[in-house]
C-alpha positions as semicolon CSV with decimal commas, in nm:
position;residue;x (nm);y (nm);z (nm)
1;X;0,517;-2,782;0,691
2;X;0,168;-2,807;0,753
3;X;-0,181;-2,604;0,578
4;X;-0,483;-2,579;0,799
5;X;-0,823;-2,581;0,650
6;X;-0,663;-2,659;0,255
7;X;-0,801;-2,934;0,042
8;X;-0,522;-3,017;-0,230
9;X;-0,338;-3,267;-0,466
10;X;0,005;-3,319;-0,467
11;X;0,058;-3,335;-0,835
12;X;0,299;-3,577;-0,985
13;X;0,567;-3,505;-1,242
14;X;0,423;-3,543;-1,632
15;X;0,666;-3,520;-1,908
16;X;0,448;-3,601;-2,220
17;X;0,150;-3,510;-2,316
18;X;-0,203;-3,731;-2,353
19;X;-0,517;-3,726;-2,538
20;X;-0,581;-3,442;-2,776
21;X;-0,539;-3,067;-2,670
22;X;-0,817;-2,972;-2,510
23;X;-0,966;-3,330;-2,384
24;X;-0,642;-3,401;-2,181
25;X;-0,747;-3,602;-1,925
26;X;-0,639;-3,467;-1,536
27;X;-0,255;-3,499;-1,496
28;X;-0,202;-3,805;-1,205
29;X;-0,241;-3,694;-0,833
30;X;-0,272;-3,809;-0,499
31;X;-0,554;-3,669;-0,270
32;X;-0,467;-3,531;0,091
33;X;-0,697;-3,301;0,346
34;X;-0,551;-3,050;0,633
35;X;-0,752;-2,979;0,863
36;X;-0,937;-2,628;1,021
37;X;-1,037;-2,470;0,718
38;X;-1,340;-2,607;0,525
39;X;-1,555;-2,527;0,244
40;X;-1,341;-2,471;-0,006
41;X;-1,226;-2,691;-0,327
42;X;-0,856;-2,647;-0,494
43;X;-0,886;-2,686;-0,886
44;X;-0,536;-2,777;-1,050
45;X;-0,437;-2,537;-1,318
46;X;-0,132;-2,554;-1,426
47;X;0,196;-2,714;-1,460
48;X;0,288;-3,080;-1,274
49;X;0,547;-3,068;-0,952
50;X;0,875;-3,102;-1,081
51;X;1,077;-2,854;-0,903
52;X;1,412;-3,046;-0,933
53;X;1,297;-3,121;-1,328
54;X;1,393;-2,895;-1,627
55;X;1,117;-2,731;-1,681
56;X;0,861;-2,866;-2,024
57;X;0,601;-2,611;-2,183
58;X;0,262;-2,816;-2,327
59;X;-0,123;-2,794;-2,255
60;X;-0,098;-2,690;-1,883
61;X;-0,151;-2,913;-1,706
62;X;0,056;-3,093;-1,799
63;X;0,376;-2,832;-1,881
64;X;0,693;-2,932;-1,580
65;X;0,688;-2,600;-1,334
66;X;1,050;-2,667;-1,271
67;X;1,124;-2,395;-0,969
68;X;0,855;-2,107;-1,059
69;X;0,922;-1,823;-0,747
70;X;0,717;-1,574;-0,927
71;X;0,404;-1,469;-1,102
72;X;0,339;-1,133;-1,252
73;X;-0,026;-1,056;-1,332
74;X;-0,048;-0,810;-1,671
75;X;-0,162;-0,439;-1,510
76;X;-0,359;-0,360;-1,761
77;X;-0,625;-0,639;-1,570
78;X;-0,677;-0,562;-1,266
79;X;-0,832;-0,803;-1,087
80;X;-0,926;-1,030;-1,331
81;X;-0,854;-1,394;-1,269
82;X;-0,675;-1,660;-1,525
83;X;-1,002;-1,890;-1,630
84;X;-0,815;-2,144;-1,830
85;X;-1,084;-2,061;-2,081
86;X;-0,927;-2,044;-2,500
87;X;-1,131;-1,765;-2,540
88;X;-0,990;-1,535;-2,231
89;X;-0,739;-1,285;-2,310
90;X;-0,621;-1,354;-1,936
91;X;-0,287;-1,421;-1,865
92;X;-0,040;-1,492;-1,619
93;X;0,394;-1,479;-1,615
94;X;0,628;-1,621;-1,414
95;X;0,981;-1,656;-1,402
96;X;1,224;-1,907;-1,306
97;X;1,511;-1,989;-1,120
98;X;1,667;-2,107;-1,370
99;X;1,607;-1,770;-1,542
100;X;1,371;-1,808;-1,787
101;X;1,045;-1,659;-1,812
102;X;0,666;-1,819;-1,916
103;X;0,388;-1,728;-2,080
104;X;0,037;-1,962;-1,946
105;X;-0,235;-1,833;-2,215
106;X;-0,579;-2,015;-2,344
107;X;-0,442;-2,287;-2,155
108;X;-0,103;-2,387;-2,256
109;X;0,247;-2,299;-2,134
110;X;0,571;-2,211;-2,288
111;X;0,895;-2,045;-2,176
112;X;0,882;-1,712;-2,433
113;X;1,272;-1,594;-2,294
114;X;1,550;-1,667;-2,140
115;X;1,841;-1,966;-2,281
116;X;1,953;-1,970;-1,897
117;X;2,316;-1,851;-1,844
118;X;2,372;-1,576;-1,667
119;X;2,458;-1,316;-1,904
120;X;2,310;-0,942;-2,031
121;X;2,245;-1,046;-2,469
122;X;1,952;-0,852;-2,592
123;X;1,776;-1,000;-2,900
124;X;1,510;-1,301;-2,969
125;X;1,402;-1,379;-2,710
126;X;1,541;-1,732;-2,637
127;X;1,890;-1,666;-2,731
128;X;1,882;-1,348;-2,433
129;X;2,092;-1,388;-2,123
130;X;1,965;-1,246;-1,779
131;X;2,140;-1,181;-1,434
132;X;1,821;-1,199;-1,224
133;X;1,842;-1,506;-1,071
134;X;1,492;-1,491;-0,750
135;X;1,634;-1,363;-0,456
136;X;1,600;-1,085;-0,215
137;X;1,548;-0,789;-0,466
138;X;1,474;-1,042;-0,795
139;X;1,132;-1,280;-0,711
140;X;1,037;-1,033;-0,454
141;X;0,988;-0,683;-0,684
142;X;1,171;-0,791;-1,024
143;X;0,822;-0,875;-1,245
144;X;0,590;-0,659;-1,372
145;X;0,403;-0,717;-1,712
146;X;0,163;-0,521;-1,953
147;X;-0,077;-0,674;-2,243
148;X;0,207;-0,849;-2,413
149;X;0,500;-0,615;-2,235
150;X;0,723;-0,808;-1,924
151;X;1,028;-0,576;-1,765
152;X;1,251;-0,748;-1,524
153;X;1,453;-0,554;-1,274
154;X;1,794;-0,710;-1,396
155;X;2,131;-0,670;-1,225
156;X;2,078;-0,238;-1,264
157;X;1,946;-0,296;-1,586
158;X;1,575;-0,231;-1,686
159;X;1,508;-0,540;-1,933
160;X;1,227;-0,560;-2,153
161;X;1,044;-0,840;-2,277
162;X;0,791;-0,742;-2,618
163;X;0,598;-0,968;-2,797
164;X;0,597;-0,859;-3,205
165;X;0,292;-0,879;-3,418
166;X;0,504;-1,152;-3,651
167;X;0,379;-1,360;-3,257
168;X;0,848;-1,322;-3,171
169;X;0,938;-1,295;-2,839
170;X;1,298;-0,997;-2,773
171;X;1,437;-0,903;-2,539
172;X;1,597;-0,481;-2,523
173;X;1,701;-0,306;-2,165
174;X;1,496;-0,025;-2,165
175;X;1,707;0,142;-1,880
176;X;2,044;0,111;-1,710
177;X;2,325;0,080;-2,012
178;X;2,305;0,460;-2,081
179;X;2,529;0,736;-1,888
180;X;2,250;1,009;-1,833
181;X;2,101;1,088;-1,474
182;X;1,795;1,250;-1,394
183;X;1,830;1,624;-1,364
184;X;1,587;1,712;-1,061
185;X;1,280;1,898;-1,248
186;X;1,367;1,719;-1,565
187;X;1,214;1,469;-1,763
188;X;1,462;1,283;-2,035
189;X;1,403;0,913;-2,205
190;X;1,445;0,594;-2,068
191;X;1,694;0,441;-2,312
192;X;2,005;0,708;-2,193
193;X;1,963;0,663;-1,855
194;X;2,272;0,490;-1,610
195;X;2,174;0,218;-1,377
196;X;1,854;0,223;-1,202
197;X;1,832;0,124;-0,821
198;X;1,616;-0,167;-0,715
199;X;1,232;-0,206;-0,740
200;X;0,980;-0,223;-1,021
201;X;0,575;-0,125;-0,998
202;X;0,384;-0,116;-1,311
203;X;0,003;0,097;-1,333
204;X;-0,277;-0,066;-1,534
205;X;-0,218;0,213;-1,772
206;X;0,181;0,074;-1,885
207;X;0,333;0,325;-1,734
208;X;0,627;0,166;-1,531
209;X;0,785;0,255;-1,186
210;X;1,073;0,252;-1,039
211;X;1,429;0,390;-0,792
212;X;1,669;0,548;-0,911
213;X;1,956;0,756;-0,752
214;X;1,721;0,691;-0,455
215;X;1,454;0,837;-0,579
216;X;1,152;0,746;-0,781
217;X;1,129;0,752;-1,146
218;X;0,778;0,704;-1,362
219;X;0,842;0,593;-1,725
220;X;0,552;0,610;-1,977
221;X;0,494;0,312;-2,231
222;X;0,667;0,587;-2,550
223;X;0,993;0,571;-2,290
224;X;0,944;0,895;-2,128
225;X;1,075;0,990;-1,777
226;X;0,978;1,185;-1,519
227;X;1,012;1,198;-1,166
228;X;0,789;1,122;-0,923
229;X;0,950;1,174;-0,594
230;X;1,361;1,338;-0,633
231;X;1,587;1,171;-0,388
232;X;1,569;1,524;-0,181
233;X;1,257;1,581;-0,198
234;X;1,194;1,243;-0,012
235;X;1,471;1,372;0,278
236;X;1,340;1,711;0,291
237;X;0,992;1,531;0,364
238;X;1,120;1,267;0,613
239;X;1,236;1,551;0,810
240;X;0,938;1,718;0,800
241;X;0,827;1,430;0,940
242;X;1,064;1,383;1,215
243;X;1,074;1,763;1,305
244;X;0,669;1,739;1,367
245;X;0,681;1,373;1,616
246;X;1,049;1,354;1,759
247;X;1,212;1,714;1,724
248;X;1,526;1,627;1,934
249;X;1,650;1,337;1,703
250;X;1,831;1,335;1,457
251;X;1,652;1,226;1,115
252;X;1,869;1,022;0,903
253;X;1,937;1,009;0,474
254;X;1,742;0,761;0,304
255;X;1,793;0,624;-0,058
256;X;1,503;0,444;-0,185
257;X;1,567;0,137;-0,343
258;X;1,788;0,050;-0,107
259;X;1,823;-0,313;0,015
260;X;1,768;-0,668;-0,002
261;X;1,419;-0,644;-0,190
262;X;1,253;-0,356;-0,275
263;X;0,953;-0,383;-0,371
264;X;0,647;-0,175;-0,566
265;X;0,290;-0,164;-0,574
266;X;0,079;0,152;-0,809
267;X;-0,257;0,182;-0,662
268;X;-0,521;0,255;-0,782
269;X;-0,523;0,619;-0,600
270;X;-0,231;0,717;-0,818
271;X;0,014;0,644;-0,533
272;X;0,342;0,441;-0,501
273;X;0,349;0,160;-0,289
274;X;0,738;0,082;-0,162
275;X;0,831;-0,174;0,148
276;X;1,014;-0,526;0,219
277;X;1,318;-0,595;0,354
278;X;1,471;-0,226;0,318
279;X;1,463;0,131;0,604
280;X;1,143;0,258;0,604
281;X;0,991;-0,078;0,607
282;X;0,688;0,087;0,392
283;X;0,651;0,351;0,283
284;X;0,433;0,560;-0,036
285;X;0,476;0,791;-0,266
286;X;0,145;0,968;-0,327
287;X;0,000;1,134;-0,713
288;X;0,157;1,520;-0,625
289;X;0,439;1,342;-0,501
290;X;0,533;1,388;-0,143
291;X;0,709;1,071;0,060
292;X;0,545;0,933;0,321
293;X;0,673;0,693;0,572
294;X;0,452;0,414;0,712
295;X;0,642;0,139;0,867
296;X;0,995;0,098;1,112
297;X;1,088;0,486;1,046
298;X;1,126;0,612;1,422
299;X;1,436;0,612;1,537
300;X;1,629;0,341;1,665
301;X;1,583;0,438;2,052
302;X;1,188;0,412;1,977
303;X;1,208;0,093;1,793
304;X;0,998;-0,166;2,028
305;X;1,138;-0,478;2,112
306;X;0,715;-0,667;2,055
307;X;0,643;-0,733;1,765
308;X;0,253;-0,628;1,731
309;X;-0,006;-0,475;1,943
310;X;-0,069;-0,141;2,035
311;X;0,150;0,123;1,886
312;X;0,295;0,358;1,609
313;X;0,362;0,189;1,304
314;X;0,660;0,384;1,324
315;X;0,853;0,199;1,578
316;X;0,784;-0,125;1,487
317;X;1,030;-0,325;1,270
318;X;0,921;-0,605;1,087
319;X;1,200;-0,885;1,146
320;X;1,293;-1,042;0,797
321;X;1,010;-0,990;0,531
322;X;0,947;-1,256;0,369
323;X;0,680;-1,113;0,130
324;X;0,487;-0,734;0,189
325;X;0,111;-0,600;0,024
326;X;-0,107;-0,372;0,033
327;X;-0,475;-0,450;0,142
328;X;-0,816;-0,148;0,124
329;X;-0,757;0,132;0,233
330;X;-0,365;0,139;0,150
331;X;-0,363;-0,017;0,451
332;X;-0,011;-0,238;0,449
333;X;0,123;-0,596;0,541
334;X;0,400;-0,820;0,598
335;X;0,457;-1,188;0,630
336;X;0,789;-1,182;0,969
337;X;0,986;-1,515;0,910
338;X;1,102;-1,482;1,285
339;X;0,896;-1,468;1,422
340;X;0,661;-1,607;1,240
341;X;0,328;-1,423;1,152
342;X;0,133;-1,251;0,915
343;X;0,112;-0,869;1,070
344;X;-0,110;-0,572;0,949
345;X;-0,047;-0,213;1,007
346;X;-0,312;0,012;1,092
347;X;-0,259;0,373;1,220
348;X;-0,235;0,287;1,558
349;X;-0,183;-0,043;1,606
350;X;-0,036;-0,353;1,516
351;X;-0,256;-0,738;1,439
352;X;-0,128;-1,019;1,380
353;X;-0,341;-1,218;1,065
354;X;-0,143;-1,556;1,116
355;X;0,168;-1,694;1,301
356;X;0,272;-2,061;1,422
357;X;0,262;-2,189;1,036
358;X;-0,074;-2,127;0,955
359;X;0,042;-2,072;0,575
360;X;-0,188;-1,968;0,282
361;X;-0,555;-1,885;0,364
362;X;-0,707;-1,620;0,677
363;X;-1,034;-1,682;0,821
364;X;-1,341;-1,775;0,571
365;X;-1,426;-1,368;0,613
366;X;-1,071;-1,246;0,474
367;X;-0,935;-1,128;0,175
368;X;-0,587;-1,102;0,243
369;X;-0,397;-1,392;0,094
370;X;0,002;-1,399;0,125
371;X;0,182;-1,281;-0,187
372;X;0,525;-1,306;-0,291
373;X;0,718;-1,536;-0,234
374;X;0,448;-1,761;-0,227
375;X;0,192;-1,586;-0,382
376;X;-0,235;-1,578;-0,417
377;X;-0,441;-1,333;-0,636
378;X;-0,786;-1,318;-0,532
379;X;-1,081;-1,191;-0,708
380;X;-1,287;-0,912;-0,539
381;X;-1,556;-1,104;-0,415
382;X;-1,370;-1,302;-0,219
383;X;-1,449;-1,619;-0,350
384;X;-1,170;-1,738;-0,564
385;X;-0,800;-1,746;-0,521
386;X;-0,552;-1,879;-0,748
387;X;-0,148;-1,873;-0,645
388;X;0,143;-2,104;-0,606
389;X;0,098;-2,380;-0,398
390;X;0,293;-2,392;-0,036
391;X;0,297;-2,609;0,211
392;X;0,195;-2,939;0,142
393;X;0,294;-2,932;-0,159
394;X;0,670;-2,813;-0,075
395;X;0,714;-2,667;-0,402
396;X;0,627;-2,334;-0,579
397;X;0,619;-2,594;-0,865
398;X;0,204;-2,576;-0,915
399;X;-0,045;-2,353;-1,025
400;X;-0,392;-2,361;-0,847
401;X;-0,687;-2,246;-0,776
402;X;-0,939;-2,276;-0,430
403;X;-1,252;-2,145;-0,455
404;X;-1,441;-2,101;-0,197
405;X;-1,885;-2,310;-0,129
406;X;-2,151;-2,145;-0,082
407;X;-2,360;-2,285;0,206
408;X;-2,565;-2,560;0,062
409;X;-2,206;-2,669;-0,111
410;X;-2,189;-2,520;-0,410
411;X;-1,928;-2,296;-0,607
412;X;-1,972;-1,918;-0,523
């Protein structure tokens, strides 16, 4: 697989650290170039390759990455990219397919939780166990963070990884092992709740969002939970949309949090977007608690055979989505597996942004970047991106930064 327009490096495995901390030589690499996208430079931030070996922590550029399918930026640091500066408090949390969780902070990367065995054991983080395995419903939507608190959607339970005042990490089950349900219109406590659904999000205030019983719940940092929307209200709002658009059609019943992979994104206006390999393929719940379907919610006989073009996004099906996101103005996009294309869903049409194995960067004037499973995050100026390296790296083990150059060849 090729990455048109990238300038990159292939990183070799490193099993030992050379030099003093903070004055390390760059890890060994072999340069390569691809065609079609000039004006960017690449910087290796963390993890050498080593996806077939055991992950090893240490100074960031020398740590061995194992397989790191997902990275979570803390929600309380929106738009801030990791700089590697030892004085910076910006951090990134990683999950791997060995059921371990890692922290990249102040130039070093270390495991913080998980011993690799399958289980549900809470307690000291290095001895904790997770079911979470990085598959659909796992790394697509399963990890969020705020400050030094990480939430993991783990086989119907909400697990919390938290750093204490003494610097040690501990794991506890925050929700999902209780027996109580949340009656409509009432509030409760996270620890009392029974099994939760798929999908997990977090906002900048530290509120966590997850699905339960087909509706959407908001949990405050102190553990209080309340409905953002009940399952009954979800179906009533969908019925109202059908009555307006397709009054003769039978209204299907839906349950939020059901599907192979469900992701939640807490948006700046207080709404929560949901999407993935689910039905509808994308939707949102407004801050006022209204369910708004966005993509692929039409009756089956109205679904279009084509994948993009003019028309109602309700009638388009993103086939085998490999990731989705929300762009400027709340516009939803999907990465489709078959055919391989990245598409944006506007009010009256579906546009192709990428196709034909053009992974990674989009045209130079675009700020839309790929997110899970191969994630890239871009700053507000559209000049710097960070992410797991797809394409020629043949691995999701190296964390890289890409900078756009100005007209004179300098970084901007």
